[in-house]
BAFIMAR-193577 format. One line per 8 residues: number of its first residue (from 1); their letters; for each residue x, y, z of C-alpha. Coordinates in Angstrom, 3 decimals. Layout:
N
NUM = a = X:Y:Z; ...
This chain:
376
1 = xxxxxxxx = -21.078:-15.444:-1.092; -18.121:-17.822:-0.744; -15.064:-15.661:-1.294; -11.389:-16.632:-1.530; -8.593:-14.082:-1.448; -5.203:-15.012:-2.836; -2.626:-13.318:-0.563; 0.913:-14.229:0.334
9 = xxxxxxxx = 1.153:-11.452:2.986; -1.791:-12.088:5.277; -0.971:-10.880:8.851; 0.678:-11.843:11.074; 2.982:-12.921:8.253; 5.275:-10.085:7.039; 3.125:-7.831:5.014; 2.762:-4.573:3.172
17 = xxxxxxxx = -0.124:-2.704:1.752; -1.705:-5.748:0.057; -1.588:-7.780:3.237; -3.082:-4.902:5.295; -5.838:-4.410:2.661; -6.860:-8.097:2.493; -6.782:-8.317:6.335; -9.162:-5.397:6.586
25 = xxxxxxxx = -11.548:-6.264:3.787; -11.637:-10.005:4.529; -12.771:-9.311:8.097; -15.315:-6.748:6.913; -16.865:-9.195:4.456; -16.922:-11.965:7.110; -18.770:-9.655:9.482; -21.374:-9.196:6.705
33 = xxxxxxxx = -22.034:-12.908:6.664; -19.929:-14.053:3.805; -17.762:-17.142:3.992; -14.214:-15.980:3.527; -10.959:-17.858:2.963; -7.461:-16.522:2.361; -4.990:-18.737:0.606; -1.327:-18.081:-0.072
41 = xxxxxxxx = 2.103:-19.618:-0.767; 4.509:-20.014:2.175; 7.344:-22.017:3.605; 5.165:-24.876:4.884; 1.564:-25.993:4.473; -0.701:-25.197:7.286; -4.324:-24.085:8.036; -5.493:-21.578:10.643
49 = xxxxxxxx = -8.454:-19.295:11.436; -8.660:-15.577:11.993; -11.955:-14.305:13.433; -13.947:-16.772:11.354; -11.744:-16.546:8.260; -10.109:-19.704:7.126; -6.415:-19.112:6.291; -4.642:-21.679:4.145
57 = xxxxxxxx = -0.953:-21.702:3.378; 0.336:-23.950:0.596; 3.977:-24.936:0.581; 5.884:-23.131:-2.144; 8.366:-24.951:-4.377; 12.050:-23.927:-4.281; 13.084:-25.903:-7.272; 15.449:-23.783:-9.342
65 = xxxxxxxx = 13.849:-22.202:-12.474; 10.564:-24.137:-11.979; 9.723:-23.156:-8.451; 7.395:-20.257:-9.408; 5.505:-22.286:-11.923; 5.153:-25.204:-9.596; 3.823:-22.955:-6.738; 1.232:-21.450:-9.050
73 = xxxxxxxx = 0.111:-24.844:-10.293; -0.325:-25.959:-6.671; -2.489:-22.923:-6.066; -4.485:-23.616:-9.206; -5.087:-27.219:-8.236; -6.294:-26.121:-4.714; -8.610:-23.529:-6.168; -9.998:-25.903:-8.781
81 = xxxxxxxx = -10.741:-28.633:-6.231; -12.497:-26.093:-3.929; -14.500:-24.767:-6.873; -15.552:-28.291:-7.936; -16.733:-28.902:-4.367; -18.868:-25.760:-4.507; -16.768:-23.975:-1.958; -15.943:-20.880:-4.091
89 = xxxxxxxx = -18.188:-18.286:-5.796; -15.518:-15.622:-6.230; -11.770:-15.644:-6.202; -9.914:-12.277:-5.778; -6.154:-11.975:-6.380; -3.807:-9.006:-6.709; -1.990:-8.110:-9.884; 1.292:-8.188:-7.968
97 = xxxxxxxx = 3.503:-11.236:-8.788; 0.772:-12.712:-11.123; -0.316:-15.562:-8.953; -3.236:-16.558:-11.282; -1.817:-16.822:-14.842; -4.840:-19.020:-15.632; -8.561:-19.057:-15.116; -10.340:-21.049:-12.366
105 = xxxxxxxx = -13.359:-22.940:-13.794; -16.576:-22.963:-11.875; -16.217:-19.501:-10.239; -15.725:-15.828:-10.986; -12.137:-14.462:-10.791; -11.388:-10.788:-9.924; -7.948:-9.208:-10.161; -7.468:-6.106:-8.024
113 = xxxxxxxx = -4.913:-3.697:-9.407; -2.792:-2.633:-6.463; 0.540:-2.180:-8.280; 2.184:-4.931:-10.099; 5.954:-5.646:-10.007; 6.014:-4.757:-13.667; 4.356:-1.414:-13.025; 6.767:-0.614:-10.157
121 = xxxxxxxx = 9.829:-1.406:-12.336; 8.488:0.649:-15.264; 7.750:3.626:-13.000; 11.115:3.378:-11.317; 12.998:3.068:-14.589; 14.369:-0.339:-13.659; 14.697:-3.467:-15.774; 11.545:-5.536:-15.677
129 = xxxxxxxx = 11.931:-9.131:-14.412; 10.947:-11.200:-17.370; 9.483:-14.196:-15.530; 7.328:-12.309:-13.033; 6.212:-9.837:-15.696; 5.109:-12.770:-17.860; 3.040:-14.190:-14.965; 1.519:-10.775:-14.291
137 = xxxxxxxx = 0.547:-10.237:-17.932; -0.974:-13.675:-18.211; -2.949:-13.107:-15.022; -4.453:-9.936:-16.546; -5.223:-11.662:-19.901; -6.791:-14.803:-18.282; -8.897:-12.874:-15.830; -10.492:-9.773:-17.436
145 = xxxxxxxx = -12.572:-8.656:-14.371; -10.537:-5.929:-12.707; -10.969:-3.704:-9.689; -8.471:-0.804:-9.631; -7.605:0.968:-6.398; -7.234:4.298:-8.211; -7.949:5.839:-11.642; -4.144:6.277:-12.006
153 = xxxxxxxx = -3.311:2.605:-11.731; -6.188:1.549:-13.991; -4.979:3.866:-16.742; -1.400:3.017:-16.219; -2.016:-0.743:-16.411; -4.140:-0.506:-19.495; -1.519:1.654:-21.246; 1.633:-0.326:-20.305
161 = xxxxxxxx = 0.098:-3.853:-20.756; -1.946:-3.130:-23.901; -4.744:-5.142:-22.239; -8.254:-3.911:-21.580; -10.550:-5.632:-19.132; -13.977:-6.990:-20.034; -15.451:-5.503:-16.801; -13.784:-3.046:-14.509
169 = xxxxxxxx = -14.498:-0.860:-11.458; -12.513:1.724:-9.603; -12.807:1.135:-5.829; -10.651:3.045:-3.364; -8.942:1.135:-0.601; -10.382:1.875:2.883; -8.412:3.735:5.454; -7.373:1.133:8.134
177 = xxxxxxxx = -8.864:1.565:11.569; -6.692:3.492:14.055; -6.831:1.638:17.408; -7.776:3.559:20.524; -4.826:2.202:22.473; -1.339:2.415:20.923; 2.113:1.485:22.256; 4.256:4.142:23.861
185 = xxxxxxxx = 7.474:5.180:22.118; 9.535:7.270:24.566; 12.370:7.593:22.051; 10.220:9.902:19.876; 11.417:13.570:19.809; 9.016:16.274:21.060; 8.586:17.844:17.559; 9.163:16.098:14.345
193 = xxxxxxxx = 8.175:15.655:10.665; 7.408:12.009:9.882; 8.122:9.784:6.857; 6.569:6.356:7.010; 7.206:3.601:4.395; 10.001:1.716:2.886; 13.144:3.853:2.504; 14.243:4.164:-1.064
201 = xxxxxxxx = 15.121:6.771:-3.605; 11.879:6.320:-5.536; 9.770:6.552:-2.360; 11.396:10.035:-1.781; 13.483:9.355:1.242; 16.412:11.327:-0.132; 14.199:14.199:-1.429; 12.905:14.694:2.068
209 = xxxxxxxx = 16.385:14.597:3.489; 17.461:17.312:1.099; 14.363:19.372:1.926; 15.121:18.894:5.623; 18.347:20.824:5.252; 16.347:23.872:4.617; 13.251:23.602:6.905; 15.162:22.148:9.905
217 = xxxxxxxx = 17.686:24.999:9.809; 14.836:27.424:10.592; 13.471:25.334:13.465; 16.272:24.242:15.899; 13.880:22.029:17.968; 12.419:20.247:14.929; 13.478:16.593:14.174; 12.926:14.284:11.214
225 = xxxxxxxx = 11.762:10.723:11.837; 11.922:7.825:9.248; 9.808:4.794:10.072; 10.437:2.050:7.557; 12.814:-0.645:6.359; 15.473:0.079:3.783; 15.550:-0.852:0.179; 19.105:-0.762:-1.185
233 = xxxxxxxx = 19.376:0.728:-4.693; 22.819:2.284:-4.495; 25.243:-0.637:-4.480; 26.658:-1.415:-1.049; 25.758:2.012:0.470; 22.777:1.905:2.735; 19.926:4.499:2.237; 20.303:5.478:5.906
241 = xxxxxxxx = 23.942:6.402:5.215; 22.917:8.425:2.214; 20.170:10.191:4.217; 22.687:11.214:6.962; 25.135:12.291:4.312; 22.422:14.399:2.590; 21.321:16.354:5.715; 24.921:16.881:6.737
249 = xxxxxxxx = 26.742:16.587:10.092; 25.136:19.634:11.645; 21.549:18.231:11.325; 22.322:14.474:11.394; 21.766:14.345:15.164; 18.136:15.418:14.666; 17.407:12.646:12.152; 16.034:9.423:13.486
257 = xxxxxxxx = 15.934:6.214:11.460; 13.841:3.604:13.338; 13.888:0.924:10.681; 10.904:-1.343:10.178; 8.230:-0.810:12.848; 5.108:-2.813:13.481; 1.891:-1.170:12.280; 0.746:0.111:15.705
265 = xxxxxxxx = 4.119:1.818:16.369; 3.867:3.601:13.034; 0.433:4.905:14.121; 1.974:6.025:17.421; 4.431:8.072:15.438; 1.530:9.613:13.480; -0.276:10.648:16.614; 2.838:12.489:17.896
273 = xxxxxxxx = 4.148:14.058:14.624; 3.602:17.626:13.535; 3.524:16.885:9.734; 3.524:13.791:7.598; 5.565:14.082:4.422; 5.182:11.674:1.469; 7.406:12.498:-1.513; 6.937:9.181:-3.400
281 = xxxxxxxx = 7.105:9.240:-7.169; 4.727:6.337:-7.732; 1.841:4.912:-5.650; -1.306:3.057:-6.722; -3.028:4.274:-3.588; -0.866:4.862:-0.467; -2.701:3.543:2.597; -0.130:5.312:4.812
289 = xxxxxxxx = -1.374:8.733:3.547; -4.960:7.745:4.447; -3.832:6.644:7.892; -2.050:9.925:8.496; -5.133:11.896:7.416; -7.356:9.713:9.653; -4.898:10.212:12.601; -5.341:13.973:12.385
297 = xxxxxxxx = -1.915:14.682:10.951; -1.481:17.467:8.352; -0.134:15.890:5.107; 2.240:17.149:2.407; 1.726:14.545:-0.315; 3.257:13.799:-3.690; 1.514:15.431:-6.718; 2.547:12.433:-8.814
305 = xxxxxxxx = 0.520:9.251:-9.579; -2.529:8.843:-7.333; -1.601:11.638:-4.876; -4.093:14.130:-6.255; -6.851:11.503:-6.000; -6.414:11.527:-2.210; -5.304:15.055:-1.447; -6.970:18.171:-2.852
313 = xxxxxxxx = -4.314:20.871:-2.578; -5.106:23.514:0.011; -8.349:21.714:1.010; -7.414:18.572:2.920; -3.642:18.705:2.580; -0.890:20.166:0.445; 0.621:18.716:-2.755; 4.227:19.027:-3.620
321 = xxxxxxxx = 6.538:17.911:-6.443; 8.469:14.772:-5.357; 11.342:15.697:-7.639; 11.722:19.099:-5.953; 13.187:19.233:-2.324; 12.552:23.050:-2.338; 8.860:22.523:-3.047; 8.533:20.000:-0.178
329 = xxxxxxxx = 10.481:22.298:2.170; 8.249:25.233:1.288; 5.038:23.288:1.852; 6.248:21.831:5.182; 7.415:25.318:6.257; 4.012:26.711:5.369; 2.294:24.300:7.737; 4.764:24.863:10.532
337 = xxxxxxxx = 4.183:28.607:10.240; 0.426:28.459:9.988; -1.231:26.393:12.696; -4.731:27.575:11.650; -4.121:26.218:8.091; -2.781:22.972:9.467; -5.896:22.572:11.706; -8.300:23.280:8.823
345 = xxxxxxxx = -6.563:20.807:6.553; -6.640:18.053:9.140; -10.444:18.614:9.871; -11.125:18.377:6.171; -8.865:15.352:5.764; -10.816:13.418:8.438; -14.045:14.279:6.561; -12.496:13.105:3.258
353 = xxxxxxxx = -11.454:9.793:4.720; -14.902:9.257:6.343; -16.773:10.078:3.073; -14.562:8.620:0.315; -12.253:6.046:1.933; -14.509:4.281:4.455; -14.505:0.505:4.865; -18.334:0.498:4.390
361 = xxxxxxxx = -18.073:2.169:1.020; -15.323:-0.148:-0.155; -17.302:-3.285:0.926; -20.511:-2.005:-0.667; -18.812:-1.407:-4.006; -16.823:-4.661:-3.870; -20.007:-6.696:-3.271; -21.796:-5.018:-6.181
369 = xxxxxxxx = -18.838:-5.810:-8.472; -18.684:-9.429:-7.352; -22.401:-9.805:-8.043; -21.975:-8.319:-11.553; -19.207:-10.882:-12.227; -21.527:-13.654:-11.044; -24.283:-12.378:-13.314; -26.584:-11.467:-10.448
């Protein structure tokens, strides 16, 4: 098949979960013999290759008020021309930002529900950005073939948008590969609980800081490490300032905020941590939790959103209420006190990732869905 992914975050460009996902899956499909292209909007037009994958960047428009529309029309024109030339069988785009508020004649279009800007705003209780929300809604309406990365995000999208797909599938994201050689980080403390991801209130950064006041007081050699860039949601006060204020002056010296780290350094943190804590209130399917499980790190995960689809409480990790610092503290303390439990959970977690969140399974199911959309 000739497959085109629409992605504005393809590495080495600054990327989050969608960029990491497309990078992994595009390479996997290319290795299976498919012709794969990635196209996105950027600062300047260029073309490159990545292990046989064609990477196209179209220059985005910065015209006030009309820039978003013009950029999407440029993308549509490029896709339409490629389809007319017989260079596309399937286009896949994320729901996020609504980059395809139109159909693409001459090929099948698939929208993968990762977590739209509209969904994020609704779950966070923030005002929805009208323009982007309109693009996202039109993208879902114009392209009714959906792949959801979790049951949670499929149900949430249907409910909040009032739109139902013509054809849908639930396909879990694969756990990214953990390289055998990782960079050293001598600044890491000897014993620490790890948080990885963007630092924000909704991601649970402050809940974990409040929980740390309790569990760190029992373990004088235990530290808390945050690996992730900040999202300001509290006026001019930084989230790092609020974290240190929350833990208090007595514990602040054992709290380390490393800011944004490249992916391999985050994995280094995982291989050295004692526990991974993830108190986020909303996630379509958090790759960082899968990476922690694959790295052999015991996990205390949110029991909200898609958390229970990944972690079975007491089997391959522990679930905790992301609105309750005490619950997170109790679950983290339970793992610190019971090394046999922590070992059993990590062994089961590795098996879960291998069986349910493998790249091969994701590729198999994705290929089948593409073929259904093509009428094969």
